[in-house]
FIZA-201789 format. One record per residue: residue in one letter; x negated, z, y of N, C-alpha, C, O in turn; residue number from 1; chain. Coordinates in steps of 0.001 Angstrom, whole numbers. Layout:
% residues N
<node><res>A</res><n_east>X</n_east><n_up>Z</n_up><n_north>Y</n_north><ca_east>X</ca_east><ca_up>Z</ca_up><ca_north>Y</ca_north><c_east>X</c_east><c_up>Z</c_up><c_north>Y</c_north><o_east>X</o_east><o_up>Z</o_up><o_north>Y</o_north><n>NUM</n><chain>A</chain></node>
...
This chain:
% residues 67
<node><res>X</res><n_east>-976</n_east><n_up>-63</n_up><n_north>-1104</n_north><ca_east>207</ca_east><ca_up>-137</ca_up><ca_north>20</ca_north><c_east>-1118</c_east><c_up>39</c_up><c_north>1264</c_north><o_east>-2180</o_east><o_up>660</o_up><o_north>1218</o_north><n>1</n><chain>A</chain></node>
<node><res>X</res><n_east>-529</n_east><n_up>-759</n_up><n_north>2271</n_north><ca_east>-1419</ca_east><ca_up>-1142</ca_up><ca_north>3374</ca_north><c_east>-1309</c_east><c_up>363</c_up><c_north>4198</c_north><o_east>-313</o_east><o_up>1087</o_up><o_north>4218</o_north><n>2</n><chain>A</chain></node>
<node><res>X</res><n_east>-2454</n_east><n_up>583</n_up><n_north>4784</n_north><ca_east>-2314</ca_east><ca_up>1596</ca_up><ca_north>5864</ca_north><c_east>-2568</c_east><c_up>1082</c_up><c_north>7498</c_north><o_east>-3654</o_east><o_up>691</o_up><o_north>7928</o_north><n>3</n><chain>A</chain></node>
<node><res>X</res><n_east>-1367</n_east><n_up>1177</n_up><n_north>8246</n_north><ca_east>-1473</ca_east><ca_up>589</ca_up><ca_north>9267</ca_north><c_east>-1670</c_east><c_up>1935</c_up><c_north>10593</c_north><o_east>-1038</o_east><o_up>2972</o_up><o_north>10798</o_north><n>4</n><chain>A</chain></node>
<node><res>X</res><n_east>-2798</n_east><n_up>1322</n_up><n_north>11258</n_north><ca_east>-2925</ca_east><ca_up>2485</ca_up><ca_north>12351</ca_north><c_east>-2944</c_east><c_up>2131</c_up><c_north>13545</c_north><o_east>-3421</o_east><o_up>1005</o_up><o_north>13682</o_north><n>5</n><chain>A</chain></node>
<node><res>X</res><n_east>-2533</n_east><n_up>2761</n_up><n_north>14744</n_north><ca_east>-2651</ca_east><ca_up>2376</ca_up><ca_north>16083</ca_north><c_east>-3358</c_east><c_up>3687</c_up><c_north>16577</c_north><o_east>-3075</o_east><o_up>4855</o_up><o_north>16308</o_north><n>6</n><chain>A</chain></node>
<node><res>X</res><n_east>-4346</n_east><n_up>3184</n_up><n_north>17367</n_north><ca_east>-5245</ca_east><ca_up>3897</ca_up><ca_north>18248</ca_north><c_east>-4427</c_east><c_up>4136</c_up><c_north>19627</c_north><o_east>-4728</o_east><o_up>3317</o_up><o_north>20495</o_north><n>7</n><chain>A</chain></node>
<node><res>X</res><n_east>-3524</n_east><n_up>5023</n_up><n_north>19974</n_north><ca_east>-2820</ca_east><ca_up>5197</ca_up><ca_north>21083</ca_north><c_east>-3489</c_east><c_up>5398</c_up><c_north>22105</c_north><o_east>-2904</o_east><o_up>5063</o_up><o_north>23134</o_north><n>8</n><chain>A</chain></node>
<node><res>X</res><n_east>-4676</n_east><n_up>5892</n_up><n_north>22261</n_north><ca_east>-5584</ca_east><ca_up>6087</ca_up><ca_north>23522</ca_north><c_east>-5848</c_east><c_up>4449</c_up><c_north>24194</c_north><o_east>-5898</o_east><o_up>4130</o_up><o_north>25382</o_north><n>9</n><chain>A</chain></node>
<node><res>X</res><n_east>-5974</n_east><n_up>3677</n_up><n_north>23104</n_north><ca_east>-6350</ca_east><ca_up>2355</ca_up><ca_north>23309</ca_north><c_east>-5329</c_east><c_up>1299</c_up><c_north>23549</c_north><o_east>-5535</o_east><o_up>307</o_up><o_north>24248</o_north><n>10</n><chain>A</chain></node>
<node><res>X</res><n_east>-4158</n_east><n_up>1579</n_up><n_north>22899</n_north><ca_east>-2984</ca_east><ca_up>842</ca_up><ca_north>22961</ca_north><c_east>-2380</c_east><c_up>890</c_up><c_north>24471</c_north><o_east>-2246</o_east><o_up>1962</o_up><o_north>25060</o_north><n>11</n><chain>A</chain></node>
<node><res>X</res><n_east>-2038</n_east><n_up>-316</n_up><n_north>25028</n_north><ca_east>-1822</ca_east><ca_up>-577</ca_up><ca_north>26238</ca_north><c_east>58</c_east><c_up>-642</c_up><c_north>26363</c_north><o_east>617</o_east><o_up>-515</o_up><o_north>27453</o_north><n>12</n><chain>A</chain></node>
<node><res>X</res><n_east>632</n_east><n_up>-803</n_up><n_north>25383</n_north><ca_east>1788</ca_east><ca_up>-892</ca_up><ca_north>25343</ca_north><c_east>2645</c_east><c_up>-2201</c_up><c_north>25577</c_north><o_east>3849</o_east><o_up>-2281</o_up><o_north>25819</o_north><n>13</n><chain>A</chain></node>
<node><res>X</res><n_east>1650</n_east><n_up>-3261</n_up><n_north>25431</n_north><ca_east>1987</ca_east><ca_up>-4712</ca_up><ca_north>25995</ca_north><c_east>3197</c_east><c_up>-5203</c_up><c_north>24826</c_north><o_east>3994</o_east><o_up>-6075</o_up><o_north>25170</o_north><n>14</n><chain>A</chain></node>
<node><res>X</res><n_east>3259</n_east><n_up>-4788</n_up><n_north>23874</n_north><ca_east>4201</ca_east><ca_up>-5353</ca_up><ca_north>22850</ca_north><c_east>3882</c_east><c_up>-6493</c_up><c_north>22064</c_north><o_east>4803</o_east><o_up>-7024</o_up><o_north>21443</o_north><n>15</n><chain>A</chain></node>
<node><res>X</res><n_east>2698</n_east><n_up>-6976</n_up><n_north>21983</n_north><ca_east>2201</ca_east><ca_up>-8208</ca_up><ca_north>21367</ca_north><c_east>2336</c_east><c_up>-8039</c_up><c_north>19956</c_north><o_east>2439</o_east><o_up>-9078</o_up><o_north>19303</o_north><n>16</n><chain>A</chain></node>
<node><res>X</res><n_east>2359</n_east><n_up>-6912</n_up><n_north>19326</n_north><ca_east>2267</ca_east><ca_up>-6571</ca_up><ca_north>18034</ca_north><c_east>3762</c_east><c_up>-6563</c_up><c_north>17647</c_north><o_east>4175</o_east><o_up>-6887</o_up><o_north>16534</o_north><n>17</n><chain>A</chain></node>
<node><res>X</res><n_east>4482</n_east><n_up>-6183</n_up><n_north>18616</n_north><ca_east>5981</ca_east><ca_up>-6103</ca_up><ca_north>18119</ca_north><c_east>6593</c_east><c_up>-7546</c_up><c_north>17944</c_north><o_east>7401</o_east><o_up>-7769</o_up><o_north>17042</o_north><n>18</n><chain>A</chain></node>
<node><res>X</res><n_east>6150</n_east><n_up>-8605</n_up><n_north>18908</n_north><ca_east>6438</ca_east><ca_up>-9914</ca_up><ca_north>19366</ca_north><c_east>5999</c_east><c_up>-10771</c_up><c_north>18098</c_north><o_east>6775</o_east><o_up>-11591</o_up><o_north>17609</o_north><n>19</n><chain>A</chain></node>
<node><res>X</res><n_east>4688</n_east><n_up>-10544</n_up><n_north>17570</n_north><ca_east>4111</ca_east><ca_up>-11279</ca_up><ca_north>16538</ca_north><c_east>3917</c_east><c_up>-10827</c_up><c_north>15098</c_north><o_east>3343</o_east><o_up>-11502</o_up><o_north>14244</o_north><n>20</n><chain>A</chain></node>
<node><res>X</res><n_east>4528</n_east><n_up>-9446</n_up><n_north>14880</n_north><ca_east>4425</ca_east><ca_up>-9415</ca_up><ca_north>13399</ca_north><c_east>5685</c_east><c_up>-9846</c_up><c_north>12617</c_north><o_east>6849</o_east><o_up>-9696</o_up><o_north>12990</o_north><n>21</n><chain>A</chain></node>
<node><res>X</res><n_east>5261</n_east><n_up>-10397</n_up><n_north>11488</n_north><ca_east>6474</ca_east><ca_up>-11327</ca_up><ca_north>11057</ca_north><c_east>7203</c_east><c_up>-10455</c_up><c_north>9981</c_north><o_east>7818</o_east><o_up>-11087</o_up><o_north>9122</o_north><n>22</n><chain>A</chain></node>
<node><res>X</res><n_east>7216</n_east><n_up>-9208</n_up><n_north>9919</n_north><ca_east>7933</ca_east><ca_up>-8259</ca_up><ca_north>9252</ca_north><c_east>8393</c_east><c_up>-7340</c_up><c_north>9814</c_north><o_east>8963</o_east><o_up>-6532</o_up><o_north>9080</o_north><n>23</n><chain>A</chain></node>
<node><res>X</res><n_east>8371</n_east><n_up>-7038</n_up><n_north>11279</n_north><ca_east>9019</ca_east><ca_up>-6207</ca_up><ca_north>12167</ca_north><c_east>8321</c_east><c_up>-4843</c_up><c_north>11858</c_north><o_east>9119</o_east><o_up>-3906</o_up><o_north>11816</o_north><n>24</n><chain>A</chain></node>
<node><res>X</res><n_east>7113</n_east><n_up>-4542</n_up><n_north>11650</n_north><ca_east>6798</ca_east><ca_up>-3365</ca_up><ca_north>11210</ca_north><c_east>6526</c_east><c_up>-2529</c_up><c_north>12645</c_north><o_east>6502</o_east><o_up>-1312</o_up><o_north>12458</o_north><n>25</n><chain>A</chain></node>
<node><res>X</res><n_east>6364</n_east><n_up>-2845</n_up><n_north>13714</n_north><ca_east>6201</ca_east><ca_up>-2201</ca_up><ca_north>15037</ca_north><c_east>7223</c_east><c_up>-2052</c_up><c_north>16024</c_north><o_east>7932</o_east><o_up>-3022</o_up><o_north>16295</o_north><n>26</n><chain>A</chain></node>
<node><res>X</res><n_east>7383</n_east><n_up>-952</n_up><n_north>16594</n_north><ca_east>8292</ca_east><ca_up>-661</ca_up><ca_north>17572</ca_north><c_east>7564</c_east><c_up>180</c_up><c_north>18796</c_north><o_east>6704</o_east><o_up>997</o_up><o_north>18465</o_north><n>27</n><chain>A</chain></node>
<node><res>X</res><n_east>7844</n_east><n_up>30</n_up><n_north>20053</n_north><ca_east>7376</ca_east><ca_up>457</ca_up><ca_north>20925</ca_north><c_east>8201</c_east><c_up>1829</c_up><c_north>21207</c_north><o_east>9432</o_east><o_up>1830</o_up><o_north>21174</o_north><n>28</n><chain>A</chain></node>
<node><res>X</res><n_east>7456</n_east><n_up>2976</n_up><n_north>21481</n_north><ca_east>8242</ca_east><ca_up>4417</ca_up><ca_north>21534</ca_north><c_east>7430</c_east><c_up>5037</c_up><c_north>22809</c_north><o_east>6235</o_east><o_up>4875</o_up><o_north>23059</o_north><n>29</n><chain>A</chain></node>
<node><res>X</res><n_east>8276</n_east><n_up>5701</n_up><n_north>23460</n_north><ca_east>7783</ca_east><ca_up>6736</ca_up><ca_north>24429</ca_north><c_east>7370</c_east><c_up>7779</c_up><c_north>23548</c_north><o_east>8138</o_east><o_up>8194</o_up><o_north>22679</o_north><n>30</n><chain>A</chain></node>
<node><res>X</res><n_east>5948</n_east><n_up>8345</n_up><n_north>23737</n_north><ca_east>5381</ca_east><ca_up>9261</ca_up><ca_north>22965</ca_north><c_east>4918</c_east><c_up>10618</c_up><c_north>24017</c_north><o_east>4385</o_east><o_up>10269</o_up><o_north>25070</o_north><n>31</n><chain>A</chain></node>
<node><res>X</res><n_east>5049</n_east><n_up>11778</n_up><n_north>23847</n_north><ca_east>5048</ca_east><ca_up>12802</ca_up><ca_north>24602</ca_north><c_east>3657</c_east><c_up>12849</c_up><c_north>25179</c_north><o_east>3529</o_east><o_up>12923</o_up><o_north>26401</o_north><n>32</n><chain>A</chain></node>
<node><res>X</res><n_east>2655</n_east><n_up>12812</n_up><n_north>24423</n_north><ca_east>1225</ca_east><ca_up>12959</ca_up><ca_north>24620</ca_north><c_east>686</c_east><c_up>11776</c_up><c_north>25318</c_north><o_east>-524</o_east><o_up>11771</o_up><o_north>25546</o_north><n>33</n><chain>A</chain></node>
<node><res>X</res><n_east>1442</n_east><n_up>10721</n_up><n_north>25711</n_north><ca_east>1009</ca_east><ca_up>9336</ca_up><ca_north>26298</ca_north><c_east>1945</c_east><c_up>8956</c_up><c_north>27303</c_north><o_east>2748</o_east><o_up>8050</o_up><o_north>27083</o_north><n>34</n><chain>A</chain></node>
<node><res>X</res><n_east>1912</n_east><n_up>9577</n_up><n_north>28406</n_north><ca_east>3049</ca_east><ca_up>9097</ca_up><ca_north>29424</ca_north><c_east>2738</c_east><c_up>7796</c_up><c_north>30182</c_north><o_east>3627</o_east><o_up>7307</o_up><o_north>30878</o_north><n>35</n><chain>A</chain></node>
<node><res>X</res><n_east>1561</n_east><n_up>7216</n_up><n_north>30095</n_north><ca_east>1195</ca_east><ca_up>5974</ca_up><ca_north>30804</ca_north><c_east>2050</c_east><c_up>4811</c_up><c_north>30365</c_north><o_east>2443</o_east><o_up>4004</o_up><o_north>31207</o_north><n>36</n><chain>A</chain></node>
<node><res>X</res><n_east>2335</n_east><n_up>4695</n_up><n_north>29186</n_north><ca_east>3261</ca_east><ca_up>3788</ca_up><ca_north>28794</ca_north><c_east>3933</c_east><c_up>3781</c_up><c_north>27452</c_north><o_east>3561</o_east><o_up>4651</o_up><o_north>26665</o_north><n>37</n><chain>A</chain></node>
<node><res>X</res><n_east>4743</n_east><n_up>3050</n_up><n_north>27112</n_north><ca_east>4990</ca_east><ca_up>3119</ca_up><ca_north>25656</ca_north><c_east>3909</c_east><c_up>2693</c_up><c_north>24650</c_north><o_east>2854</o_east><o_up>2128</o_up><o_north>24937</o_north><n>38</n><chain>A</chain></node>
<node><res>X</res><n_east>4344</n_east><n_up>3060</n_up><n_north>23390</n_north><ca_east>3032</ca_east><ca_up>2973</ca_up><ca_north>22467</ca_north><c_east>3519</c_east><c_up>2261</c_up><c_north>21398</c_north><o_east>4699</o_east><o_up>2476</o_up><o_north>21122</o_north><n>39</n><chain>A</chain></node>
<node><res>X</res><n_east>2872</n_east><n_up>1406</n_up><n_north>20670</n_north><ca_east>3203</ca_east><ca_up>712</ca_up><ca_north>19404</ca_north><c_east>3232</c_east><c_up>1707</c_up><c_north>18303</c_north><o_east>2225</o_east><o_up>2392</o_up><o_north>18120</o_north><n>40</n><chain>A</chain></node>
<node><res>X</res><n_east>4286</n_east><n_up>1861</n_up><n_north>17545</n_north><ca_east>4348</ca_east><ca_up>2581</ca_up><ca_north>16402</ca_north><c_east>4682</c_east><c_up>1863</c_up><c_north>15186</c_north><o_east>5590</o_east><o_up>1033</o_up><o_north>15157</o_north><n>41</n><chain>A</chain></node>
<node><res>X</res><n_east>3830</n_east><n_up>2220</n_up><n_north>13986</n_north><ca_east>4039</ca_east><ca_up>1099</ca_up><ca_north>12979</ca_north><c_east>5419</c_east><c_up>1831</c_up><c_north>11951</c_north><o_east>5201</o_east><o_up>2419</o_up><o_north>10892</o_north><n>42</n><chain>A</chain></node>
<node><res>X</res><n_east>6549</n_east><n_up>1667</n_up><n_north>12436</n_north><ca_east>7833</ca_east><ca_up>2525</ca_up><ca_north>11798</ca_north><c_east>8096</c_east><c_up>1984</c_up><c_north>10519</c_north><o_east>8677</o_east><o_up>2680</o_up><o_north>9687</o_north><n>43</n><chain>A</chain></node>
<node><res>X</res><n_east>7664</n_east><n_up>581</n_up><n_north>10202</n_north><ca_east>7910</ca_east><ca_up>29</ca_up><ca_north>8732</ca_north><c_east>6531</c_east><c_up>-432</c_up><c_north>8234</c_north><o_east>6324</o_east><o_up>-1593</o_up><o_north>7879</o_north><n>44</n><chain>A</chain></node>
<node><res>X</res><n_east>5585</n_east><n_up>549</n_up><n_north>8225</n_north><ca_east>4371</ca_east><ca_up>214</ca_up><ca_north>7563</ca_north><c_east>4443</c_east><c_up>-94</c_up><c_north>6169</c_north><o_east>3498</o_east><o_up>-736</o_up><o_north>5713</o_north><n>45</n><chain>A</chain></node>
<node><res>X</res><n_east>5337</n_east><n_up>221</n_up><n_north>5427</n_north><ca_east>5529</ca_east><ca_up>-180</ca_up><ca_north>4029</ca_north><c_east>5894</c_east><c_up>-1663</c_up><c_north>3934</c_north><o_east>5661</o_east><o_up>-2283</o_up><o_north>2897</o_north><n>46</n><chain>A</chain></node>
<node><res>X</res><n_east>6402</n_east><n_up>-2183</n_up><n_north>4886</n_north><ca_east>6663</ca_east><ca_up>-3875</ca_up><ca_north>5052</ca_north><c_east>5583</c_east><c_up>-4535</c_up><c_north>5391</c_north><o_east>5698</o_east><o_up>-5760</o_up><o_north>5352</o_north><n>47</n><chain>A</chain></node>
<node><res>X</res><n_east>4469</n_east><n_up>-4065</n_up><n_north>5743</n_north><ca_east>3240</ca_east><ca_up>-4817</ca_up><ca_north>6125</ca_north><c_east>2646</c_east><c_up>-5815</c_up><c_north>4898</c_north><o_east>2302</o_east><o_up>-5373</o_up><o_north>3802</o_north><n>48</n><chain>A</chain></node>
<node><res>X</res><n_east>2595</n_east><n_up>-7044</n_up><n_north>5224</n_north><ca_east>1988</ca_east><ca_up>-7985</ca_up><ca_north>3802</ca_north><c_east>649</c_east><c_up>-8473</c_up><c_north>4322</c_north><o_east>262</o_east><o_up>-9620</o_up><o_north>4098</o_north><n>49</n><chain>A</chain></node>
<node><res>X</res><n_east>-108</n_east><n_up>-7522</n_up><n_north>5073</n_north><ca_east>-1405</ca_east><ca_up>-7695</ca_up><ca_north>5398</ca_north><c_east>-2000</c_east><c_up>-9127</c_up><c_north>5965</c_north><o_east>-3093</o_east><o_up>-9644</o_up><o_north>5731</o_north><n>50</n><chain>A</chain></node>
<node><res>X</res><n_east>-1078</n_east><n_up>-9520</n_up><n_north>6664</n_north><ca_east>-1321</ca_east><ca_up>-10754</ca_up><ca_north>7270</ca_north><c_east>-2466</c_east><c_up>-10736</c_up><c_north>8448</c_north><o_east>-3155</o_east><o_up>-11689</o_up><o_north>8812</o_north><n>51</n><chain>A</chain></node>
<node><res>X</res><n_east>-2477</n_east><n_up>-9436</n_up><n_north>8927</n_north><ca_east>-3635</ca_east><ca_up>-9124</ca_up><ca_north>10016</ca_north><c_east>-3207</c_east><c_up>-9791</c_up><c_north>11406</c_north><o_east>-4108</o_east><o_up>-9802</o_up><o_north>12245</o_north><n>52</n><chain>A</chain></node>
<node><res>X</res><n_east>-1848</n_east><n_up>-10409</n_up><n_north>11836</n_north><ca_east>-1582</ca_east><ca_up>-11054</ca_up><ca_north>12805</ca_north><c_east>-1605</c_east><c_up>-9755</c_up><c_north>13950</c_north><o_east>-1912</o_east><o_up>-9949</o_up><o_north>15126</o_north><n>53</n><chain>A</chain></node>
<node><res>X</res><n_east>-1304</n_east><n_up>-8676</n_up><n_north>13514</n_north><ca_east>-1322</ca_east><ca_up>-7621</ca_up><ca_north>14798</ca_north><c_east>-2872</c_east><c_up>-7217</c_up><c_north>15131</c_north><o_east>-3283</o_east><o_up>-6802</o_up><o_north>16214</o_north><n>54</n><chain>A</chain></node>
<node><res>X</res><n_east>-3500</n_east><n_up>-7399</n_up><n_north>14149</n_north><ca_east>-5210</ca_east><ca_up>-7087</ca_up><ca_north>14571</ca_north><c_east>-5586</c_east><c_up>-7951</c_up><c_north>15205</c_north><o_east>-6257</o_east><o_up>-7616</o_up><o_north>16181</o_north><n>55</n><chain>A</chain></node>
<node><res>X</res><n_east>-5384</n_east><n_up>-9271</n_up><n_north>15008</n_north><ca_east>-5908</ca_east><ca_up>-10311</ca_up><ca_north>15784</ca_north><c_east>-5298</c_east><c_up>-10592</c_up><c_north>17081</c_north><o_east>-5899</o_east><o_up>-11153</o_up><o_north>17998</o_north><n>56</n><chain>A</chain></node>
<node><res>X</res><n_east>-4126</n_east><n_up>-10201</n_up><n_north>17134</n_north><ca_east>-3568</ca_east><ca_up>-10750</ca_up><ca_north>18310</ca_north><c_east>-3371</c_east><c_up>-9387</c_up><c_north>19389</c_north><o_east>-2817</o_east><o_up>-9501</o_up><o_north>20482</o_north><n>57</n><chain>A</chain></node>
<node><res>X</res><n_east>-3797</n_east><n_up>-8406</n_up><n_north>18988</n_north><ca_east>-3778</ca_east><ca_up>-7240</ca_up><ca_north>19785</ca_north><c_east>-5049</c_east><c_up>-7232</c_up><c_north>20922</c_north><o_east>-6222</o_east><o_up>-7207</o_up><o_north>20550</o_north><n>58</n><chain>A</chain></node>
<node><res>X</res><n_east>-4698</n_east><n_up>-7254</n_up><n_north>22206</n_north><ca_east>-5569</ca_east><ca_up>-7485</ca_up><ca_north>23179</ca_north><c_east>-6680</c_east><c_up>-6494</c_up><c_north>23514</c_north><o_east>-7767</o_east><o_up>-6710</o_up><o_north>24051</o_north><n>59</n><chain>A</chain></node>
<node><res>X</res><n_east>-6032</n_east><n_up>-5113</n_up><n_north>22973</n_north><ca_east>-7147</ca_east><ca_up>-3980</ca_up><ca_north>23266</ca_north><c_east>-8048</c_east><c_up>-3480</c_up><c_north>21930</c_north><o_east>-8924</o_east><o_up>-2616</o_up><o_north>21955</o_north><n>60</n><chain>A</chain></node>
<node><res>X</res><n_east>-7546</n_east><n_up>-4344</n_up><n_north>20622</n_north><ca_east>-7953</ca_east><ca_up>-3758</ca_up><ca_north>19591</ca_north><c_east>-7591</c_east><c_up>-2533</c_up><c_north>19104</c_north><o_east>-8410</o_east><o_up>-1901</o_up><o_north>18436</o_north><n>61</n><chain>A</chain></node>
<node><res>X</res><n_east>-6317</n_east><n_up>-2016</n_up><n_north>19363</n_north><ca_east>-5862</ca_east><ca_up>-750</ca_up><ca_north>18954</ca_north><c_east>-5358</c_east><c_up>-814</c_up><c_north>17702</c_north><o_east>-4852</o_east><o_up>219</o_up><o_north>17266</o_north><n>62</n><chain>A</chain></node>
<node><res>X</res><n_east>-5374</n_east><n_up>-1774</n_up><n_north>17020</n_north><ca_east>-4382</ca_east><ca_up>-1841</ca_up><ca_north>15463</ca_north><c_east>-5696</c_east><c_up>-1896</c_up><c_north>14610</c_north><o_east>-6740</o_east><o_up>-2437</o_up><o_north>14975</o_north><n>63</n><chain>A</chain></node>
<node><res>X</res><n_east>-5456</n_east><n_up>-1158</n_up><n_north>13239</n_north><ca_east>-6366</ca_east><ca_up>-1517</ca_up><ca_north>12103</ca_north><c_east>-5283</c_east><c_up>-1345</c_up><c_north>10871</c_north><o_east>-4304</o_east><o_up>-604</o_up><o_north>10784</o_north><n>64</n><chain>A</chain></node>
<node><res>X</res><n_east>-5806</n_east><n_up>-2266</n_up><n_north>9996</n_north><ca_east>-5081</ca_east><ca_up>-2213</ca_up><ca_north>8863</ca_north><c_east>-5850</c_east><c_up>-2291</c_up><c_north>7657</c_north><o_east>-6630</o_east><o_up>-3226</o_up><o_north>7477</o_north><n>65</n><chain>A</chain></node>
<node><res>X</res><n_east>-5690</n_east><n_up>-1392</n_up><n_north>6833</n_north><ca_east>-6494</ca_east><ca_up>-1199</ca_up><ca_north>5632</ca_north><c_east>-5653</c_east><c_up>-1403</c_up><c_north>4061</c_north><o_east>-4520</o_east><o_up>-978</o_up><o_north>3837</o_north><n>66</n><chain>A</chain></node>
<node><res>X</res><n_east>-6353</n_east><n_up>-2009</n_up><n_north>3270</n_north><ca_east>-5505</ca_east><ca_up>-2008</ca_up><ca_north>1864</ca_north><c_east>-5617</c_east><c_up>-607</c_up><c_north>1146</c_north><o_east>-5044</o_east><o_up>-416</o_up><o_north>73</o_north><n>67</n><chain>A</chain></node>
């Protein structure tokens, strides 16, 4: 099962991962510890198909996916 991780310090909340993920793994959420912007949260990580689109499209490099 893939491990999808988002570094919320690096994530700028642009939503590129949300827009590009073919299986809708990500959603943008307000997180209490990060009030500067919404953050990407892998709410459906079990649906990840390891296509790595999120990793390659994230402009800040905030996403990692491991098998």
